[in-house]
C-alpha positions in Angstrom: -6.3 -6.8 -0.5 -3.1 -6.8 -2.4 -0.4 -5.2 -0.3 1.1 -3.1 -3.2 -2.3 -1.6 -3.8 -2.9 -1.0 -0.2 0.3 0.9 0.0 -0.5 3.0 -2.9 -3.9 3.9 -1.7 -2.6 4.8 1.7 -0.1 7.4 0.2 -0.6 10.5 2.4 1.2 13.7 3.2 4.1 14.1 5.5 5.0 17.6 6.8 4.7 21.3 6.2 3.2 22.9 3.1 6.2 25.0 2.3 8.2 21.7 2.0 5.8 20.1 -0.5 5.2 17.0 1.4 1.4 17.4 2.4 -1.0 15.6 0.2 -2.5 18.9 -1.2 0.9 20.5 -2.1 2.3 20.0 -5.5 6.1 20.1 -6.5 7.2 23.2 -8.7 8.3 22.9 -12.1 11.6 21.1 -12.1 11.4 20.2 -8.4 12.1 16.6 -7.5 11.1 14.5 -4.6 12.9 11.2 -3.7 11.2 9.0 -1.2 13.0 5.8 0.1 10.6 3.6 2.3 10.9 0.4 4.2 7.6 -1.4 5.4 7.4 -4.4 7.7 4.2 -6.5 7.3 2.7 -8.4 10.3 -0.6 -10.1 9.8 -2.5 -12.4 12.0 -5.8 -14.2 11.4 -8.0 -17.3 11.7 -8.9 -19.6 8.8 -12.0 -21.9 9.0 -12.5 -24.6 6.5 -14.5 -27.9 6.1 -11.3 -29.8 6.1 -10.1 -28.4 9.5 -11.3 -29.6 12.9 -10.7 -26.2 14.3 -9.7 -22.6 13.0 -6.2 -22.5 11.9 -3.7 -19.9 12.8 -2.5 -17.9 9.8 0.5 -15.5 10.0 2.2 -13.3 7.5 5.5 -11.7 7.9 7.2 -9.6 5.3 9.7 -7.0 4.2 9.2 -4.4 1.4 11.0 -1.4 0.1 9.5 1.3 -1.9 11.3 3.9 -4.1 9.1 6.9 -5.2 10.4 9.5 -7.4 8.1 12.8 -7.9 8.9 15.6 -10.4 7.0 18.9 -10.9 6.0 19.3 -14.6 3.9 22.4 -14.7 2.7 25.0 -12.1 -0.4 22.7 -11.4 0.8 19.3 -12.5 3.4 16.8 -11.0 3.9 13.1 -11.7 4.9 10.3 -9.4 6.4 6.7 -10.0 6.8 4.1 -7.3 8.7 0.8 -7.6 8.2 -1.8 -5.0 10.5 -4.7 -4.0 9.3 -7.5 -1.8 12.7 -8.7 0.1 10.7 -11.5 1.7 6.9 -12.4 2.3 6.1 -15.6 4.3 2.6 -16.8 5.0 2.3 -19.8 7.4 -0.8 -21.8 8.2 -1.1 -24.1 11.0 -4.0 -26.2 11.9 -5.6 -29.7 12.4 -7.4 -32.1 10.3 -9.0 -35.5 10.9 -5.9 -37.0 9.5 -3.6 -35.1 11.7 -1.8 -31.7 12.0 -1.5 -29.6 8.7 1.2 -26.9 8.0 1.4 -24.8 4.8 4.5 -22.5 4.4 4.5 -20.1 1.4 7.3 -17.7 0.4 7.5 -14.9 -2.3 10.2 -12.4 -3.2 11.0 -10.0 -6.2 10.1 -6.8 -7.7 6.3 -5.8 -7.6 4.3 -3.9 -10.2 5.1 -0.2 -10.9 2.5 2.4 -9.7 2.2 5.9 -11.2 0.3 8.9 -10.3 -0.4 12.3 -12.1 -1.6 15.0 -9.7 -3.4 18.2 -10.6 -4.1 21.2 -8.4 -7.7 22.2 -8.4 -7.1 25.3 -6.3 -4.3 27.9 -6.0 -1.1 25.7 -5.6 1.1 28.5 -3.8 2.3 27.4 -0.3 0.4 30.1 1.5 -3.1 29.4 0.1 -5.8 27.5 2.0 -7.8 25.3 1.7 -6.4 23.2 -1.1 -7.6 20.5 -3.4 -5.7 17.9 -5.7 -7.0 15.4 -8.0 -4.8 12.4 -8.8 -5.0 9.8 -11.6 -3.6 6.5 -10.4 -2.2 3.5 -12.6 -0.7 0.2 -11.8 1.2 -1.5 -14.7 2.9 -5.0 -14.8 6.6 -4.8 -14.2 7.3 -7.5 -11.5 7.4 -11.2 -12.3 4.0 -13.1 -11.9 4.4 -16.4 -10.3 1.9 -17.9 -7.9 4.3 -20.4 -6.4 3.5 -23.5 -4.4 3.5 -23.7 -0.5 5.4 -26.4 1.4 2.7 -28.9 2.8 3.1 -31.2 5.7 0.3 -33.4 6.9 0.6 -35.5 10.1 4.4 -35.0 9.9 4.8 -36.3 6.2 6.0 -34.0 3.5 3.1 -33.8 0.8 4.8 -31.0 -1.3 7.9 -29.0 -1.5 8.0 -25.3 -1.6 8.1 -23.3 -4.9 8.9 -19.6 -4.3 6.4 -17.2 -5.7 6.7 -13.5 -6.9 4.5 -10.6 -6.2 3.6 -9.2 -9.7 0.0 -9.5 -10.5 0.2 -9.1 -14.4 -2.7 -6.8 -14.8 -3.3 -3.1 -15.4 -5.4 -1.2 -12.8 -6.4 2.4 -12.9 -8.2 4.8 -10.7 -8.3 8.3 -9.1 -7.7 10.1 -5.9 -8.9 13.4 -4.2 -6.9 15.1 -1.6 -8.2 18.3 0.4 -6.6 20.2 3.4 -6.9 23.3 5.5 -4.2 25.0 7.3 -4.6 26.4 10.8 -2.0 27.7 13.2 0.0 24.7 14.3 -2.4 22.2 12.8 -3.4 20.9 9.3 -6.3 18.7 9.0 -6.5 16.8 5.6 -8.5 14.0 3.9 -7.6 11.6 1.0 -9.9 9.4 -0.9 -8.7 6.9 -3.5 -10.3 4.3 -5.8 -8.5 1.8 -8.0 -10.4 -0.3 -10.5 -9.3 -4.0 -10.6 -7.9 -5.5 -13.7 -8.6 -8.7 -15.5 -6.1 -11.4 -16.6 -6.0 -15.1 -17.6 -3.4 -17.4 -15.7 -3.1 -21.2 -15.8 -6.4 -21.4 -17.7 -8.4 -19.4 -15.1 -9.9 -16.0 -15.9 -9.1 -13.8 -13.1 -11.1 -10.7 -12.0 -9.2 -8.5 -9.3 -11.0 -6.6 -6.8 -11.8 -2.8 -7.0 -10.0 -1.2 -4.1 -11.0 2.0 -2.3 -9.6 3.8 0.8 -10.5 6.9 2.8 -8.0 8.5 5.1 -8.7 11.5 7.4 -5.9 13.1 9.4 -4.4 15.9 11.3 -0.8 17.2 11.2 0.4 18.9 14.4 3.6 20.8 14.5 5.2 19.6 17.7 8.4 21.8 17.3 10.2 23.7 14.5 11.6 20.3 13.1 9.2 17.7 14.4 5.6 17.1 13.0 3.0 14.5 14.2 0.7 12.8 12.0 -2.5 11.1 13.2 -5.1 9.7 10.9 -8.2 7.2 10.7 -8.4 4.8 7.8 -11.3 3.0 5.9 -11.0 0.2 3.3 -13.2 -1.4 0.6 -12.0 -4.4 -1.3 -14.5 -5.8 -3.8 -15.2 -9.3 -5.1 -12.7 -11.1 -7.0 -11.8 -14.4 -8.9 -8.3 -15.5 -8.8 -6.2 -18.6 -9.7 -4.6 -20.9 -7.0 -2.6 -24.0 -8.0 -4.8 -24.2 -11.3 -8.1 -23.7 -9.3 -10.5 -21.0 -9.7 -11.0 -19.3 -6.3 -13.9 -16.7 -5.8 -13.5 -14.2 -2.8 -16.2 -12.0 -1.4 -16.0 -8.3 -0.8 -14.6 -6.8 2.5 -14.7 -3.9 4.5 -12.0 -2.6 7.0 -10.9 0.2 9.2 -7.7 1.2 10.8 -5.5 4.1 12.0 -2.0 5.5 11.5 0.5 7.6 13.4 3.8 8.9 12.1 6.5 11.2 13.5 8.4 13.3 10.9 11.7 14.9 11.6 13.5 17.5 9.4 17.1 16.2 9.9 18.5 18.7 7.5 17.3 21.3 5.1 14.6 19.5 3.0 15.6 16.0 4.1 13.1 14.3 6.4 13.0 11.1 8.3 9.6 9.4 8.9 8.9 6.8 11.6 5.4 5.3 12.0 3.0 2.4 11.8 -0.3 1.7 10.3 -3.0 -0.8 11.8 -5.8 -2.4 9.8 -8.7 -4.8 10.6 -11.3 -6.5 8.3 -14.5 -7.9 9.3 -14.8 -11.9 8.6 -14.6 -12.7 4.9 -15.2 -15.7 2.9 -11.9 -16.2 0.8 -13.1 -19.4 -1.1 -16.9 -19.3 -1.7 -16.9 -22.7 -3.4 -15.0 -24.5 -0.8 -16.5 -22.3 2.2 -13.3 -21.3 3.6 -13.4 -18.1 5.9 -11.0 -15.7 7.6 -11.8 -13.9 10.9 -9.9 -11.9 13.4 -7.5 -10.2 10.9 -5.2 -7.7 12.5 -2.5 -6.1 10.2 0.3 -3.9 11.2 2.5 -2.0 9.0 5.6 -0.4 10.8 7.5 1.7 8.5 10.2 4.1 8.1 11.2 6.6 5.3 13.7 9.0 4.1 12.4 11.9 1.8 14.7 14.3 0.0 13.4 17.3 -1.8 15.7 18.8 -4.7 15.3 22.0 -6.7 12.8 24.7 -6.3 13.0 27.8 -4.1 16.5 28.5 -3.0 18.1 26.9 -6.3 19.3 28.9 -9.0 17.5 27.1 -11.6 15.3 24.1 -12.0 17.0 20.6 -11.3 16.6 19.3 -14.8 18.4 22.4 -16.3 21.6 21.7 -14.5 22.5 18.7 -16.9 
């Protein structure tokens, strides 16, 4: 599953309805929401392949920043745009072959593809109304640089290939939809978010690529711990369809995958309409064949995504006029 799409599909609410940060609350006309998020990626798994004498250890460590801007357009309509930037994403593979130890070291860095979402309220959008339902239309568009890169390869202590840094852009257009529902109770707000993103197609280095369809389901509960602190707990389910992609000029087929996970976050209102979020997400996938032709398989995948975010709400109630009318 592509990291940028996973983060988009995992988009969920933050805190109280009156502050327009729950997944079923929309921004008022002229109201603006700015999110600045940092995500650390830690993935560990095992890789089995006919060329390996035993499963290899695979680790991925990455640092990513996300800037999300939302604006209220109409009483029941808002729009969002998200720009990701990968500061550093490193994948290291260490295993043994009949010829000796094998090490592959890959690195990517740069701007990812832009994600957009237009959301429509299906129920009364007023803060004191419950239950609520919101429909979202999703889109991912090429804006980052597309470059597969090459790993540094060492075999039995000898350097076979130098590393060429890659870039995180996919170069394809993806689209989909999401549905969010919630119900407010005294001190607690259960919610659910379902998202589906249709994979795109591209041709790269002579290979016709078919990106996987992606789907997630998130069911959570927000608990009001105090006047300024909210606790968000949720369970996650993932689906990633089969895909075909290019790797060093070769055509690689990947089978579909299913996964599950959980998320926890603490949201603190540090000032009026300014929120700090600290949390983490955990995901695991069943064993998956990642190269159907070569017989390569990954298993024991465990992914952690510790994250921190700053969320600033501008305009709306308490302002003399909408934000955009001030200029």
